[in-house]
TORKOL-4160 file (C-alpha; in steps of 0.2 Angstrom, whole numbers, padded with zeros to 4 digits, m for minus):
213
<pt num="1" X="0000" Y="0000" Z="0000"/>
<pt num="2" X="0006" Y="0017" Z="m0003"/>
<pt num="3" X="0010" Y="0033" Z="0006"/>
<pt num="4" X="m0002" Y="0044" Z="m0003"/>
<pt num="5" X="m0017" Y="0034" Z="0003"/>
<pt num="6" X="m0010" Y="0031" Z="0020"/>
<pt num="7" X="m0003" Y="0046" Z="0029"/>
<pt num="8" X="m0011" Y="0061" Z="0020"/>
<pt num="9" X="m0029" Y="0052" Z="0021"/>
<pt num="10" X="m0027" Y="0045" Z="0038"/>
<pt num="11" X="m0024" Y="0061" Z="0047"/>
<pt num="12" X="m0040" Y="0069" Z="0041"/>
<pt num="13" X="m0053" Y="0069" Z="0055"/>
<pt num="14" X="m0068" Y="0071" Z="0043"/>
<pt num="15" X="m0065" Y="0055" Z="0034"/>
<pt num="16" X="m0080" Y="0044" Z="0031"/>
<pt num="17" X="m0075" Y="0026" Z="0034"/>
<pt num="18" X="m0057" Y="0025" Z="0031"/>
<pt num="19" X="m0044" Y="0012" Z="0033"/>
<pt num="20" X="m0026" Y="0014" Z="0032"/>
<pt num="21" X="m0012" Y="0007" Z="0021"/>
<pt num="22" X="0006" Y="0008" Z="0019"/>
<pt num="23" X="0018" Y="0015" Z="0005"/>
<pt num="24" X="0034" Y="0015" Z="m0003"/>
<pt num="25" X="0050" Y="0026" Z="0000"/>
<pt num="26" X="0058" Y="0024" Z="m0016"/>
<pt num="27" X="0044" Y="0023" Z="m0028"/>
<pt num="28" X="0030" Y="0036" Z="m0031"/>
<pt num="29" X="0018" Y="0031" Z="m0017"/>
<pt num="30" X="m0001" Y="0027" Z="m0020"/>
<pt num="31" X="m0003" Y="0020" Z="0003"/>
<pt num="32" X="m0105" Y="m0082" Z="0080"/>
<pt num="33" X="m0182" Y="m0151" Z="0118"/>
<pt num="34" X="m0184" Y="m0160" Z="0131"/>
<pt num="35" X="m0193" Y="m0176" Z="0127"/>
<pt num="36" X="m0210" Y="m0176" Z="0136"/>
<pt num="37" X="m0213" Y="m0191" Z="0148"/>
<pt num="38" X="m0223" Y="m0205" Z="0140"/>
<pt num="39" X="m0241" Y="m0206" Z="0146"/>
<pt num="40" X="m0246" Y="m0219" Z="0159"/>
<pt num="41" X="m0263" Y="m0225" Z="0167"/>
<pt num="42" X="m0254" Y="m0226" Z="0184"/>
<pt num="43" X="m0248" Y="m0211" Z="0194"/>
<pt num="44" X="m0237" Y="m0199" Z="0186"/>
<pt num="45" X="m0219" Y="m0198" Z="0191"/>
<pt num="46" X="m0217" Y="m0182" Z="0201"/>
<pt num="47" X="m0205" Y="m0169" Z="0193"/>
<pt num="48" X="m0188" Y="m0168" Z="0198"/>
<pt num="49" X="m0184" Y="m0154" Z="0210"/>
<pt num="50" X="m0167" Y="m0151" Z="0203"/>
<pt num="51" X="m0164" Y="m0136" Z="0192"/>
<pt num="52" X="m0157" Y="m0139" Z="0175"/>
<pt num="53" X="m0138" Y="m0134" Z="0173"/>
<pt num="54" X="m0136" Y="m0119" Z="0163"/>
<pt num="55" X="m0125" Y="m0121" Z="0147"/>
<pt num="56" X="m0109" Y="m0111" Z="0149"/>
<pt num="57" X="m0106" Y="m0100" Z="0134"/>
<pt num="58" X="m0092" Y="m0102" Z="0123"/>
<pt num="59" X="m0078" Y="m0090" Z="0127"/>
<pt num="60" X="m0073" Y="m0078" Z="0113"/>
<pt num="61" X="m0054" Y="m0077" Z="0110"/>
<pt num="62" X="m0046" Y="m0061" Z="0114"/>
<pt num="63" X="m0034" Y="m0063" Z="0100"/>
<pt num="64" X="m0036" Y="m0070" Z="0082"/>
<pt num="65" X="m0024" Y="m0071" Z="0068"/>
<pt num="66" X="m0027" Y="m0074" Z="0050"/>
<pt num="67" X="m0017" Y="m0072" Z="0034"/>
<pt num="68" X="m0023" Y="m0063" Z="0018"/>
<pt num="69" X="m0011" Y="m0068" Z="0004"/>
<pt num="70" X="0005" Y="m0059" Z="0011"/>
<pt num="71" X="m0003" Y="m0049" Z="0025"/>
<pt num="72" X="m0006" Y="m0056" Z="0042"/>
<pt num="73" X="m0020" Y="m0048" Z="0052"/>
<pt num="74" X="m0020" Y="m0049" Z="0071"/>
<pt num="75" X="m0036" Y="m0043" Z="0080"/>
<pt num="76" X="m0037" Y="m0040" Z="0098"/>
<pt num="77" X="m0052" Y="m0037" Z="0109"/>
<pt num="78" X="m0056" Y="m0036" Z="0127"/>
<pt num="79" X="m0058" Y="m0051" Z="0138"/>
<pt num="80" X="m0075" Y="m0045" Z="0145"/>
<pt num="81" X="m0087" Y="m0038" Z="0132"/>
<pt num="82" X="m0106" Y="m0037" Z="0138"/>
<pt num="83" X="m0120" Y="m0042" Z="0127"/>
<pt num="84" X="m0124" Y="m0024" Z="0121"/>
<pt num="85" X="m0106" Y="m0022" Z="0115"/>
<pt num="86" X="m0103" Y="m0039" Z="0107"/>
<pt num="87" X="m0112" Y="m0035" Z="0090"/>
<pt num="88" X="m0102" Y="m0019" Z="0087"/>
<pt num="89" X="m0086" Y="m0026" Z="0092"/>
<pt num="90" X="m0089" Y="m0040" Z="0080"/>
<pt num="91" X="m0092" Y="m0027" Z="0066"/>
<pt num="92" X="m0076" Y="m0018" Z="0071"/>
<pt num="93" X="m0067" Y="m0034" Z="0068"/>
<pt num="94" X="m0076" Y="m0038" Z="0052"/>
<pt num="95" X="m0072" Y="m0022" Z="0043"/>
<pt num="96" X="m0054" Y="m0025" Z="0046"/>
<pt num="97" X="m0055" Y="m0043" Z="0040"/>
<pt num="98" X="m0063" Y="m0036" Z="0024"/>
<pt num="99" X="m0050" Y="m0023" Z="0022"/>
<pt num="100" X="m0036" Y="m0036" Z="0024"/>
<pt num="101" X="m0044" Y="m0045" Z="0009"/>
<pt num="102" X="m0043" Y="m0029" Z="m0001"/>
<pt num="103" X="m0026" Y="m0024" Z="0005"/>
<pt num="104" X="m0020" Y="m0041" Z="0000"/>
<pt num="105" X="m0024" Y="m0038" Z="m0018"/>
<pt num="106" X="m0042" Y="m0043" Z="m0020"/>
<pt num="107" X="m0058" Y="m0033" Z="m0024"/>
<pt num="108" X="m0069" Y="m0027" Z="m0011"/>
<pt num="109" X="m0080" Y="m0042" Z="m0004"/>
<pt num="110" X="m0099" Y="m0041" Z="m0006"/>
<pt num="111" X="m0100" Y="m0043" Z="0013"/>
<pt num="112" X="m0093" Y="m0025" Z="0015"/>
<pt num="113" X="m0108" Y="m0017" Z="0008"/>
<pt num="114" X="m0119" Y="m0026" Z="0020"/>
<pt num="115" X="m0110" Y="m0019" Z="0035"/>
<pt num="116" X="m0105" Y="m0002" Z="0029"/>
<pt num="117" X="m0113" Y="0013" Z="0021"/>
<pt num="118" X="m0111" Y="0015" Z="0002"/>
<pt num="119" X="m0099" Y="0030" Z="0004"/>
<pt num="120" X="m0088" Y="0019" Z="0015"/>
<pt num="121" X="m0086" Y="0006" Z="0002"/>
<pt num="122" X="m0082" Y="0018" Z="m0011"/>
<pt num="123" X="m0069" Y="0027" Z="m0001"/>
<pt num="124" X="m0060" Y="0010" Z="0003"/>
<pt num="125" X="m0059" Y="0006" Z="m0015"/>
<pt num="126" X="m0052" Y="0024" Z="m0019"/>
<pt num="127" X="m0038" Y="0023" Z="m0006"/>
<pt num="128" X="m0032" Y="0006" Z="m0013"/>
<pt num="129" X="m0034" Y="0011" Z="m0031"/>
<pt num="130" X="m0016" Y="0017" Z="m0033"/>
<pt num="131" X="m0009" Y="0000" Z="m0027"/>
<pt num="132" X="m0020" Y="m0010" Z="m0038"/>
<pt num="133" X="m0015" Y="0001" Z="m0053"/>
<pt num="134" X="0003" Y="m0002" Z="m0049"/>
<pt num="135" X="m0001" Y="m0021" Z="m0045"/>
<pt num="136" X="0006" Y="m0019" Z="m0028"/>
<pt num="137" X="m0001" Y="m0026" Z="m0012"/>
<pt num="138" X="0001" Y="m0026" Z="0007"/>
<pt num="139" X="0012" Y="m0038" Z="0017"/>
<pt num="140" X="0019" Y="m0040" Z="0034"/>
<pt num="141" X="0008" Y="m0039" Z="0049"/>
<pt num="142" X="m0006" Y="m0027" Z="0053"/>
<pt num="143" X="m0012" Y="m0027" Z="0072"/>
<pt num="144" X="m0029" Y="m0019" Z="0076"/>
<pt num="145" X="m0035" Y="m0018" Z="0094"/>
<pt num="146" X="m0051" Y="m0013" Z="0102"/>
<pt num="147" X="m0047" Y="m0001" Z="0116"/>
<pt num="148" X="m0064" Y="0006" Z="0121"/>
<pt num="149" X="m0083" Y="0002" Z="0117"/>
<pt num="150" X="m0098" Y="0014" Z="0120"/>
<pt num="151" X="m0113" Y="0004" Z="0116"/>
<pt num="152" X="m0130" Y="0013" Z="0114"/>
<pt num="153" X="m0148" Y="0010" Z="0108"/>
<pt num="154" X="m0146" Y="0018" Z="0090"/>
<pt num="155" X="m0128" Y="0025" Z="0090"/>
<pt num="156" X="m0112" Y="0016" Z="0096"/>
<pt num="157" X="m0094" Y="0020" Z="0096"/>
<pt num="158" X="m0078" Y="0009" Z="0096"/>
<pt num="159" X="m0061" Y="0016" Z="0099"/>
<pt num="160" X="m0046" Y="0006" Z="0093"/>
<pt num="161" X="m0028" Y="0006" Z="0088"/>
<pt num="162" X="m0022" Y="0003" Z="0070"/>
<pt num="163" X="m0004" Y="m0003" Z="0072"/>
<pt num="164" X="0004" Y="m0003" Z="0055"/>
<pt num="165" X="0022" Y="m0003" Z="0061"/>
<pt num="166" X="0025" Y="m0020" Z="0053"/>
<pt num="167" X="0016" Y="m0017" Z="0036"/>
<pt num="168" X="0026" Y="m0017" Z="0020"/>
<pt num="169" X="0021" Y="m0014" Z="0002"/>
<pt num="170" X="0025" Y="m0028" Z="m0011"/>
<pt num="171" X="0029" Y="m0024" Z="m0028"/>
<pt num="172" X="0025" Y="m0035" Z="m0043"/>
<pt num="173" X="0043" Y="m0041" Z="m0043"/>
<pt num="174" X="0042" Y="m0047" Z="m0025"/>
<pt num="175" X="0053" Y="m0034" Z="m0018"/>
<pt num="176" X="0047" Y="m0025" Z="m0002"/>
<pt num="177" X="0048" Y="m0007" Z="0005"/>
<pt num="178" X="0041" Y="0003" Z="0019"/>
<pt num="179" X="0034" Y="0021" Z="0018"/>
<pt num="180" X="0043" Y="0033" Z="0029"/>
<pt num="181" X="0026" Y="0039" Z="0036"/>
<pt num="182" X="0024" Y="0022" Z="0044"/>
<pt num="183" X="0040" Y="0026" Z="0054"/>
<pt num="184" X="0034" Y="0043" Z="0059"/>
<pt num="185" X="0016" Y="0036" Z="0064"/>
<pt num="186" X="0017" Y="0017" Z="0067"/>
<pt num="187" X="0001" Y="0016" Z="0077"/>
<pt num="188" X="m0014" Y="0027" Z="0075"/>
<pt num="189" X="m0029" Y="0029" Z="0085"/>
<pt num="190" X="m0045" Y="0025" Z="0076"/>
<pt num="191" X="m0064" Y="0028" Z="0080"/>
<pt num="192" X="m0078" Y="0019" Z="0072"/>
<pt num="193" X="m0096" Y="0025" Z="0074"/>
<pt num="194" X="m0111" Y="0014" Z="0070"/>
<pt num="195" X="m0129" Y="0018" Z="0068"/>
<pt num="196" X="m0145" Y="0007" Z="0069"/>
<pt num="197" X="m0158" Y="0017" Z="0060"/>
<pt num="198" X="m0165" Y="0003" Z="0050"/>
<pt num="199" X="m0164" Y="m0010" Z="0064"/>
<pt num="200" X="m0147" Y="m0017" Z="0061"/>
<pt num="201" X="m0130" Y="m0010" Z="0065"/>
<pt num="202" X="m0120" Y="m0002" Z="0050"/>
<pt num="203" X="m0104" Y="0007" Z="0050"/>
<pt num="204" X="m0108" Y="0025" Z="0047"/>
<pt num="205" X="m0091" Y="0033" Z="0050"/>
<pt num="206" X="m0072" Y="0027" Z="0052"/>
<pt num="207" X="m0059" Y="0040" Z="0056"/>
<pt num="208" X="m0040" Y="0040" Z="0061"/>
<pt num="209" X="m0037" Y="0052" Z="0075"/>
<pt num="210" X="m0023" Y="0063" Z="0081"/>
<pt num="211" X="m0012" Y="0056" Z="0095"/>
<pt num="212" X="m0004" Y="0039" Z="0099"/>
<pt num="213" X="m0010" Y="0022" Z="0105"/>
């Protein structure tokens, strides 16, 4: 991924959904019945007084790792996430998984338009357009962590950290380079806003913020 679509775009506070990428330093940068008892003519068996044992929910891993071509995506989430926050944390992770597919050199998955507004899908494609044109794609490791969750009834916010310190860009010939902007800003705070105006959560805004994480 290239510099021009990483640092200049990521620092803009009014971005709609944006996801960062990386760029080059020596080329022109682009950046989840019980069975009823049988009937009897005799006296019925009295019901058991013992309460049923509740099923223990399956724990959600706090860290997951997946590879998308040459790009490894590491997702971190808090160990304790309540029921209200669960769906929005999942969307925060899903959008980064879909972005990793795109950054790895593939087209935007159809699932992206189901969880994000049309303008967000368009923007993601635009920030990756230069690398696609140059037939470049991302490599290395991108780590995205959830740092704070603010659930609500119709609006919700997830804050996170976008750590691109180990991301590189891979040219068609296989050579790799790192954009200097990554050295200056290896990890960026990010805030994702979601809305539920139509009954389902959708990502309405994603912006990189000033500061460090």
